[in-house]
C-alpha positions as CSV (number, residue, x, y, z in Angstrom):
1,M,-28.5,-50.6,47.1
2,T,-25.6,-52.3,45.9
3,T,-24.1,-55.3,48.1
4,P,-20.6,-54.4,49.9
5,I,-17.8,-56.6,48.2
6,R,-15.0,-58.4,49.6
7,H,-12.2,-58.4,47.2
8,R,-8.5,-59.2,46.3
9,T,-6.9,-55.9,45.0
10,G,-4.1,-55.7,42.2
11,P,-4.4,-55.5,38.5
12,G,-4.0,-58.7,37.8
13,S,-7.0,-59.6,39.5
14,G,-9.6,-57.7,37.3
15,L,-11.0,-60.2,35.3
16,R,-11.2,-62.4,38.1
17,D,-13.2,-59.8,40.4
18,A,-15.4,-58.5,37.7
19,I,-16.8,-62.0,37.7
20,A,-17.0,-62.0,41.5
21,S,-18.5,-58.5,41.0
22,L,-20.9,-59.0,39.0
23,G,-22.0,-62.0,40.1
24,V,-23.2,-61.0,43.8
25,D,-23.6,-57.3,43.3
26,S,-27.2,-55.6,42.4
27,P,-28.9,-56.2,39.2
28,A,-28.4,-52.4,38.7
29,L,-25.1,-53.6,37.4
30,W,-26.5,-55.7,35.3
31,W,-29.3,-53.2,33.8
32,S,-26.7,-50.4,33.9
33,L,-24.2,-52.6,31.7
34,L,-26.6,-53.3,29.5
35,Y,-27.8,-49.9,29.2
36,F,-24.1,-48.6,28.5
37,F,-24.0,-51.9,25.6
38,C,-27.2,-51.0,23.5
39,L,-26.2,-47.3,23.6
40,L,-22.8,-47.7,22.5
41,T,-23.5,-50.5,19.9
42,G,-26.5,-48.5,19.0
43,Y,-24.0,-45.2,18.4
44,Y,-21.1,-47.5,16.8
45,V,-23.5,-48.9,14.6
46,L,-23.6,-45.1,13.0
47,R,-20.3,-43.7,13.8
48,P,-18.7,-45.2,10.4
49,V,-21.2,-44.5,8.4
50,R,-20.9,-40.2,10.1
51,D,-16.9,-40.8,9.6
52,A,-16.9,-41.9,5.8
53,M,-19.5,-38.5,5.0
54,G,-16.6,-36.3,7.0
55,A,-14.1,-37.7,4.9
56,S,-15.9,-37.3,1.3
57,A,-14.1,-35.0,-0.7
58,D,-17.4,-35.0,-2.8
59,A,-19.9,-31.9,-1.8
60,Q,-22.7,-33.1,-3.6
61,A,-22.7,-36.1,-1.8
62,I,-23.2,-33.8,1.3
63,F,-24.5,-30.5,1.4
64,P,-27.6,-29.2,0.1
65,P,-27.2,-28.1,-3.6
66,A,-28.3,-24.6,-2.8
67,L,-25.6,-24.4,-0.6
68,I,-23.1,-26.1,-3.2
69,D,-24.3,-23.0,-5.9
70,W,-23.9,-20.5,-3.1
71,A,-20.5,-21.3,-2.9
72,Q,-20.0,-21.8,-6.3
73,A,-20.7,-18.3,-6.8
74,R,-18.7,-16.6,-4.5
75,G,-15.4,-18.9,-6.2
76,F,-15.0,-21.4,-3.1
77,R,-15.9,-25.4,-3.2
78,L,-17.4,-26.7,-0.4
79,G,-15.7,-30.1,-0.7
80,D,-12.1,-28.1,0.8
81,F,-13.9,-27.4,3.6
82,T,-16.1,-30.3,4.5
83,L,-15.2,-31.2,8.3
84,Q,-15.1,-27.1,9.3
85,L,-18.4,-26.3,7.8
86,L,-19.8,-30.0,9.3
87,F,-17.8,-29.2,12.6
88,T,-19.5,-25.5,12.8
89,G,-22.6,-26.9,11.8
90,T,-22.3,-29.5,14.9
91,F,-21.5,-26.8,17.2
92,L,-24.6,-23.8,16.3
93,C,-27.1,-27.1,16.4
94,M,-25.2,-28.1,20.4
95,V,-25.7,-24.3,21.4
96,A,-29.0,-24.1,20.2
97,A,-29.8,-27.8,21.7
98,Q,-28.2,-26.8,25.3
99,P,-31.4,-24.3,26.6
100,I,-33.9,-26.5,25.1
101,Y,-32.0,-29.6,27.5
102,G,-31.7,-26.9,30.2
103,A,-35.6,-26.4,30.5
104,L,-36.3,-30.0,29.5
105,V,-34.5,-31.1,32.8
106,S,-35.6,-28.1,34.9
107,R,-39.3,-28.8,34.4
108,F,-39.6,-32.2,34.2
109,P,-38.8,-34.9,36.7
110,R,-36.3,-38.0,35.8
111,R,-39.3,-40.4,34.6
112,V,-40.3,-38.0,32.1
113,F,-37.4,-36.4,30.4
114,L,-34.7,-39.8,30.4
115,P,-37.4,-41.4,28.1
116,A,-38.3,-38.1,26.0
117,V,-34.6,-37.8,24.8
118,Y,-34.0,-41.1,24.0
119,L,-37.4,-41.6,22.2
120,F,-36.1,-38.1,20.5
121,F,-33.3,-39.8,19.0
122,I,-35.5,-42.8,17.6
123,A,-37.4,-40.7,15.9
124,C,-34.7,-39.1,14.3
125,L,-33.3,-42.6,13.4
126,V,-36.5,-43.1,11.7
127,Y,-36.6,-39.4,9.5
128,F,-33.1,-40.8,8.4
129,H,-34.3,-44.1,7.9
130,W,-36.8,-42.4,5.4
131,A,-33.9,-39.5,3.9
132,F,-31.3,-42.0,3.1
133,T,-34.0,-44.5,1.2
134,H,-35.2,-41.7,-0.7
135,G,-32.0,-39.9,-1.5
136,L,-32.4,-36.3,0.3
137,P,-30.1,-33.7,-1.1
138,G,-28.1,-33.0,1.8
139,R,-28.7,-36.1,4.4
140,G,-24.7,-36.8,4.6
141,A,-24.5,-33.0,6.4
142,L,-27.7,-33.7,8.4
143,F,-26.5,-36.9,9.5
144,F,-23.3,-35.9,10.5
145,I,-24.5,-33.2,12.5
146,W,-27.4,-34.9,14.1
147,A,-25.0,-37.8,15.0
148,A,-22.5,-35.7,16.8
149,V,-25.3,-33.9,18.7
150,F,-26.8,-37.4,19.1
151,N,-23.9,-38.9,20.7
152,L,-23.0,-36.8,23.4
153,F,-26.2,-36.0,24.9
154,A,-27.1,-39.4,24.6
155,V,-23.7,-40.2,26.7
156,T,-24.1,-37.3,28.9
157,V,-27.6,-38.5,29.8
158,F,-26.7,-42.4,30.5
159,W,-23.5,-40.9,32.7
160,S,-25.5,-38.5,34.2
161,Y,-28.2,-41.2,35.9
162,M,-25.7,-43.5,36.5
163,A,-24.9,-40.7,39.1
164,D,-28.1,-40.8,40.6
165,V,-28.2,-44.7,40.6
166,F,-24.9,-45.5,42.2
167,D,-23.1,-43.3,45.4
168,N,-19.3,-42.9,45.5
169,E,-17.9,-45.9,46.9
170,D,-20.5,-48.0,44.7
171,A,-19.3,-45.8,41.0
172,K,-15.2,-46.8,42.2
173,K,-16.5,-50.7,41.9
174,V,-18.3,-50.6,39.0
175,Y,-17.7,-48.0,36.7
176,G,-14.8,-49.6,35.0
177,Y,-17.1,-52.8,34.2
178,I,-19.9,-50.4,33.2
179,G,-17.5,-48.9,30.8
180,A,-16.3,-52.3,29.9
181,G,-19.8,-52.6,28.7
182,G,-20.2,-50.0,26.6
183,T,-16.7,-50.9,25.2
184,I,-18.5,-54.6,23.9
185,G,-20.5,-52.9,22.7
186,A,-18.6,-50.0,20.8
187,L,-17.1,-53.3,19.6
188,T,-20.5,-55.2,18.5
189,G,-21.3,-51.8,16.4
190,P,-18.6,-51.4,14.1
191,V,-19.0,-55.2,13.6
192,I,-22.5,-55.1,12.3
193,T,-21.3,-52.4,10.1
194,R,-19.1,-54.3,8.6
195,L,-21.3,-56.9,7.8
196,L,-23.8,-55.5,6.7
197,A,-23.3,-52.4,5.0
198,E,-22.8,-53.2,1.6
199,R,-25.4,-56.2,2.2
200,V,-28.4,-54.0,3.5
201,G,-27.6,-50.7,2.9
202,V,-26.8,-47.9,5.2
203,A,-30.4,-46.9,5.3
204,N,-31.4,-50.2,7.0
205,L,-28.4,-50.2,9.3
206,L,-30.2,-46.6,11.1
207,L,-33.1,-49.1,11.9
208,V,-30.8,-51.4,13.8
209,S,-29.4,-48.6,15.8
210,A,-32.9,-47.3,16.7
211,G,-33.7,-51.0,18.1
212,F,-30.5,-50.8,20.7
213,L,-32.1,-47.2,21.7
214,A,-35.7,-48.6,22.6
215,L,-33.9,-51.5,24.7
216,C,-31.9,-48.5,26.9
217,L,-35.7,-47.4,27.5
218,V,-36.6,-50.2,29.1
219,C,-33.2,-50.1,30.9
220,I,-34.0,-46.7,32.2
221,L,-36.9,-47.8,33.6
222,K,-35.6,-50.9,34.8
223,L,-32.8,-48.8,36.9
224,R,-35.4,-46.1,38.4
225,P,-36.2,-48.3,41.8
226,W,-32.4,-47.9,42.6
227,A,-32.0,-44.4,41.7
228,I,-34.9,-43.4,44.6
229,R,-32.8,-45.7,46.8
230,R,-29.7,-43.6,46.6
231,E,-31.4,-41.0,46.8
232,Q,-33.6,-41.8,50.2
233,R,-30.1,-43.6,52.1
234,H,-28.1,-40.1,51.5
235,R,-30.7,-38.0,51.8
236,A,-30.4,-36.0,48.4
237,R,-33.1,-34.0,46.5
238,S,-35.3,-36.4,45.0
239,G,-34.8,-36.7,40.8
240,E,-39.0,-37.8,41.1
241,G,-39.5,-34.3,41.6
242,A,-38.8,-31.2,38.8
243,M,-35.4,-30.2,39.2
244,G,-36.2,-26.4,38.7
245,G,-34.1,-23.7,38.4
246,S,-33.1,-21.8,35.2
247,M,-32.3,-23.4,32.2
248,L,-29.1,-22.2,31.6
249,A,-27.8,-22.4,35.0
250,G,-25.3,-25.0,34.1
251,L,-23.6,-22.4,32.4
252,V,-23.4,-20.4,35.6
253,L,-22.2,-23.6,37.6
254,V,-19.4,-24.2,35.2
255,W,-17.8,-20.5,35.5
256,R,-18.3,-20.3,39.2
257,D,-17.4,-24.0,40.8
258,P,-13.7,-24.0,40.2
259,L,-13.8,-28.1,40.1
260,L,-16.3,-27.5,37.0
261,R,-14.3,-24.7,35.5
262,A,-11.4,-27.3,35.8
263,L,-13.3,-29.9,33.9
264,A,-13.9,-27.8,31.2
265,M,-10.6,-27.1,30.7
266,L,-9.7,-30.7,30.7
267,M,-12.5,-31.3,28.0
268,F,-11.5,-28.0,25.6
269,F,-8.0,-29.7,25.4
270,G,-8.7,-32.9,25.1
271,V,-11.4,-32.2,22.5
272,G,-8.3,-30.3,20.8
273,V,-5.8,-33.4,20.9
274,G,-8.7,-35.6,19.3
275,T,-9.5,-33.0,16.6
276,L,-6.3,-32.6,15.5
277,L,-5.7,-36.6,14.9
278,Y,-9.1,-37.1,13.6
279,N,-8.5,-34.6,10.7
280,E,-5.0,-36.2,10.1
281,Q,-6.9,-39.4,9.9
282,A,-9.2,-38.2,7.8
283,A,-6.7,-36.7,5.4
284,I,-5.3,-40.6,5.1
285,A,-9.6,-42.1,4.2
286,R,-9.9,-39.6,1.7
287,Q,-7.2,-41.4,-0.3
288,L,-9.9,-44.2,-0.2
289,A,-12.2,-43.7,-3.1
290,Q,-15.0,-45.5,-2.3
291,D,-17.5,-45.0,0.7
292,A,-18.0,-48.4,1.7
293,S,-14.0,-48.6,1.8
294,R,-13.8,-45.6,4.1
295,T,-16.3,-47.0,6.1
296,S,-14.4,-50.6,6.9
297,Y,-11.4,-48.1,7.1
298,Y,-13.2,-46.6,10.6
299,A,-14.7,-49.7,11.2
300,G,-11.3,-51.6,11.9
301,L,-9.9,-48.0,13.9
302,D,-12.5,-48.3,16.5
303,L,-12.0,-52.3,16.5
304,G,-8.2,-51.3,17.4
305,V,-9.3,-48.5,19.9
306,N,-12.0,-50.9,21.9
307,L,-10.1,-53.7,22.0
308,L,-7.0,-52.3,23.9
309,T,-10.2,-50.0,26.4
310,I,-11.7,-53.1,27.0
311,L,-8.3,-54.2,28.4
312,V,-7.5,-51.4,30.4
313,Q,-10.8,-51.4,31.5
314,V,-11.1,-54.9,33.1
315,F,-7.4,-55.1,34.3
316,L,-6.8,-51.6,35.4
317,T,-9.1,-49.1,36.2
318,R,-11.1,-50.3,39.0
319,W,-7.7,-51.0,40.4
320,L,-6.4,-47.7,40.1
321,L,-9.3,-46.0,41.2
322,R,-10.0,-47.7,44.5
323,R,-6.8,-47.4,45.4
324,Y,-5.2,-43.9,44.0
325,G,-8.4,-42.5,43.0
326,V,-8.9,-40.3,40.2
327,A,-5.2,-38.7,39.8
328,P,-3.8,-41.8,37.9
329,L,-6.7,-42.2,35.7
330,L,-6.5,-38.5,34.2
331,L,-2.5,-37.7,34.6
332,I,-1.7,-41.0,32.9
333,P,-3.5,-40.5,29.5
334,A,-2.8,-36.9,29.6
335,M,1.3,-37.4,29.6
336,A,1.0,-39.9,27.4
337,I,-0.7,-38.0,24.6
338,L,1.6,-35.3,25.4
339,L,4.8,-37.9,24.5
340,G,2.8,-38.8,21.4
341,F,2.6,-35.7,19.8
342,A,6.2,-34.6,20.7
343,V,6.9,-38.2,18.8
344,L,4.5,-37.0,16.1
345,S,6.3,-33.3,15.7
346,A,9.6,-35.5,14.8
347,S,8.0,-38.4,12.6
348,P,4.1,-37.4,11.5
349,L,3.8,-41.6,9.6
350,P,0.8,-42.6,9.0
351,A,1.6,-45.4,11.3
352,L,2.1,-43.8,14.2
353,I,-0.9,-41.4,13.5
354,W,-2.7,-44.7,13.6
355,V,-1.2,-45.5,16.8
356,V,-1.3,-42.2,18.8
357,Q,-4.9,-42.0,17.7
358,V,-5.7,-45.1,19.2
359,M,-3.7,-44.7,22.2
360,T,-5.8,-41.5,22.8
361,R,-9.1,-42.5,22.8
362,A,-8.7,-46.1,24.7
363,G,-7.0,-44.2,27.3
364,E,-10.2,-41.4,26.9
365,F,-12.2,-44.8,27.3
366,S,-10.8,-46.3,29.9
367,L,-9.2,-44.2,32.1
368,A,-9.9,-40.5,32.2
369,K,-13.9,-40.8,31.3
370,P,-14.5,-43.4,34.4
371,A,-12.1,-40.9,36.9
372,R,-14.4,-38.1,35.7
373,E,-17.7,-39.5,35.7
374,T,-17.3,-41.0,39.5
375,L,-16.7,-37.3,40.6
376,Y,-20.1,-36.1,39.5
377,T,-21.2,-39.0,42.1
378,R,-19.8,-36.0,44.5
379,V,-21.6,-33.2,43.2
380,D,-25.7,-32.0,43.6
381,R,-28.1,-32.7,40.6
382,E,-27.9,-29.5,39.0
383,A,-23.9,-30.3,38.5
384,R,-24.8,-33.4,37.1
385,Y,-27.6,-32.5,34.9
386,K,-27.0,-29.5,33.8
387,A,-23.2,-28.8,34.1
388,K,-22.2,-31.3,32.9
389,A,-24.5,-31.1,29.6
390,V,-22.8,-27.8,29.5
391,I,-19.2,-29.2,29.9
392,D,-20.0,-32.4,27.7
393,T,-21.6,-30.8,24.8
394,V,-21.1,-26.8,24.6
395,V,-17.6,-26.9,25.7
396,Y,-16.8,-30.4,23.6
397,R,-18.5,-28.9,20.3
398,G,-16.3,-25.8,20.9
399,G,-13.2,-27.4,21.1
400,D,-14.2,-29.1,17.7
401,L,-14.8,-26.3,16.2
402,S,-11.7,-24.5,17.4
403,F,-9.3,-26.9,16.8
404,V,-10.9,-27.8,13.4
405,W,-10.4,-24.4,12.5
406,L,-6.8,-23.9,13.2
407,H,-6.2,-27.6,11.7
408,K,-7.3,-26.2,8.3
409,F,-4.9,-23.2,8.9
410,L,-2.0,-25.2,10.2
411,S,-2.3,-28.2,7.2
412,G,-0.8,-25.7,5.0
413,F,2.0,-26.0,6.6
414,G,2.1,-29.5,6.8
415,S,2.1,-32.6,9.4
416,H,4.8,-31.2,11.2
417,A,3.4,-28.0,12.1
418,V,-0.2,-29.6,12.9
419,F,1.8,-31.8,15.6
420,L,4.4,-29.1,16.6
421,V,1.1,-27.1,17.9
422,G,-0.4,-30.1,19.3
423,V,2.3,-30.8,21.7
424,G,1.0,-27.0,23.5
425,V,-2.4,-28.6,23.3
426,A,-1.4,-31.5,24.8
427,A,0.4,-29.5,27.6
428,G,-2.8,-27.1,27.9
429,M,-4.9,-30.9,28.4
430,A,-2.3,-32.1,31.0
431,M,-2.5,-28.7,32.9
432,G,-6.5,-29.3,32.9
433,A,-5.9,-32.6,34.7
434,W,-3.7,-31.2,37.2
435,R,-6.2,-28.6,38.3
436,V,-9.4,-31.4,38.2
437,V,-6.8,-33.3,40.5
438,R,-6.2,-30.3,43.1
439,A,-9.9,-28.9,43.1
440,E,-11.5,-32.8,43.4
441,K,-9.8,-32.7,46.9
442,N,-12.2,-30.3,48.1
443,L,-14.9,-32.1,47.0
444,P,-17.8,-34.2,49.9
445,E,-17.2,-37.8,49.6
446,E,-21.2,-37.8,48.6
447,A,-23.7,-35.9,47.0
448,P,-24.9,-32.4,49.1
449,D,-27.8,-33.6,50.9
450,A,-31.0,-32.0,50.3
451,G,-30.7,-28.8,52.3
452,L,-27.5,-27.8,50.7
453,V,-28.7,-28.3,47.2
454,E,-31.3,-26.0,47.3
455,G,-29.2,-23.1,47.4
456,R,-27.6,-24.4,44.1
457,S,-30.1,-23.4,41.4
458,A,-29.2,-20.7,39.2
């Protein structure tokens, strides 16, 4: 149980409050910071490698020879559809993985399925180290798809666990700082990649990432007592037993619950604006001839995003969340993105695309993400682990799939057309944010107790 803190409020006192909070709060905050730091460091070591592959026009470096031959026999080049095919494969893998994850969280207690998820990802990294070392054909596509699946499931599991450890009031105090810990990790990861990519090679970077995931396992075990205490304090269903219910219960919950539907809508259109920007960014990166140059380019972009993110997280996020709730954290990024796409539809200059990309991702990580995750402290465990996983994985990658093919169609009409349609997508995101703000007013201040939770299994 975290200790209540007395502190001054105001955006200018963010760093002072952060130091005071970290100094007296429960060790759960420290372990959570370390957990998210290690998780995002491990992922951001991999992300520039993944993005460089997605931006490559060399089909031989990405796809298996058999698939290349199949495409050539039918008169088209895979290199012209690299991102579209990779995003399609990612969505199909995500859909296939969702029932497996649902069965895992239904049949096993938290102390089993949380470590199992991370151990699986560590084993995959060891395999990819072998694949890259031996030049396995098709490793590029396989790694791109796996990295996308890994990112969403690992981060989703993290925030679901945080909602077990912290209640709503604690989440308002610490989620901004936990997010900042992750952002420091996201800054560290690209630095490691830029320093080591050309010195030790891509294959050995994967082992560095696996080491950070192993540290995540230590943090999971250390946080377990705080999760148990929180559940006992609020008489919530214990995560020390199997959750039960159907492995497809998450889909049913998203369909039935107004808040979860609104979150799904926000996620779908939020992914849309990101995907349109990502594809335009990839077109710029594709002009760089070498994989190492593209990797360094994306690492520099990540650094810009994360520097802005951590400033907002430290000085604004906690103050806004505690004083005004989730509304400004959801609506401010949505309005900024809508304005950014309107400007790009008139002047789609590469420098402006870079600026809007940084603004979009920083707004998501520093404001919108903490706001959404705070809401999950006020719903039951089935919604936290099952419905949240559906929204953060299947809906997310469904948006990726839809908008990557939409971009392929619109790109034939030029960047002006891409961003003009993007204005409508950004408006859909703003509408989703507004619906979430309205629906969250009907939530209780804390998650339902055990009696209410029992009736939610599907």
